[in-house]
N, C-alpha and C positions, 0 to 999 in steps of 0.2 A: 643293333640293339636300339630300341626306341628310348629317347630321353623323356618322353611324356607318356604317362599312364592315366587312364580313366577307369575308375572303379565305381560300379553301381551295385550296392549290396544292401540287403535288409528287407526286401519285399517279402521274402519267404520265411523270415525269422531273423532274430538278432545275431550278429557275429559275436563270438567270444573275444575276450582280450587276447587269448592265445592265437585265435585266427588272425586278428589284426597284426599282432607282433610277427607272426609267421609271414604274412604277406609283405610287410615292410622289410623284414630281414631279407627275403628273397629278392625284392626290388632294389634294395640298396639305397644309399643316401644321395647318389648322383642324379637320380631321376626325379622329375617333378610329377607328383601324384595329385590328380584332381579327383577327390572323393565326393560323390554325389550322395546327399542324404535322401531321406525317403518321406513320402506321404502315402500311408497305407492304413486302412481302417482296421488295424490289428493292435493288440495290446503291447507289442514290442516296438511300435513306431518310435516312441519317445526314448526308450532305452537305446535303440539303434542310433538315433540322431545325436544323443548325448555322447555316445562312444565315438562317433565320427568327429564331432566338434572337439572333443578332448584330444583326440589323436592329431587333428590339424593344429591345435595350439601347442602341442608337445613337439612336433616335428616340423622344422622350417621348410621342408620340401613337400609337405602334405597341405593341400589347399581344399577347404570346404567349398563345395558347390551347393548352394542352399536352395534345392528344389522345394523343400518343405515351405519355405517362405514364398518363393516365386509362384507356387501353385495355390496358395491360400485364396479361397473364395472362388475357385475355378472348377467346380465339380463337373462342368461340361467338357472338360479336357479328358475325362476318364470314360472308359466303357462302363456298362451297367454294373460290373462287378466292383467298381470303385477302386480297383487295383491297377489294371492295365490301362494304358493311355490310348486315346483315339488319335486320329490323324492330327487334329488341332493340338492336342496335348503333346504329341511327339514333336511338333514344330516348336512349341514353346520350351519344351525340355531341351531341345538342341540349342535353341537361342540362349537359354540360361547357362548351359555349359560353355558355349562359345564366348559369351560375355565374360565369364569368370576367367577363362583361359586368357583372353585378351587383357584383362586387368592385370594378371600376374606377369605375362610375358612382355608387355609393352612398358 
């Protein structure tokens, strides 16, 4: 069983509080959860990001990975649909995650 979990949720719509509670209950409190927020040109972006931030503040084992902030001003990291990442975006997405994991685990 892995001690570290990465969650990327919210591109296709916002999670409900029930969804979040269910995921966290399933994972338990012993695992470290790295939850990546979203940048997506959809009306649910801010709702999703607020829910993820609220969850990270409430649970000591949940850590926000702030992709929204890291990707600000970098439209070139996305494909033409402005939802999916291109190769450059994927590189920076991975770096953002790795940096946050390193901050928490070191």
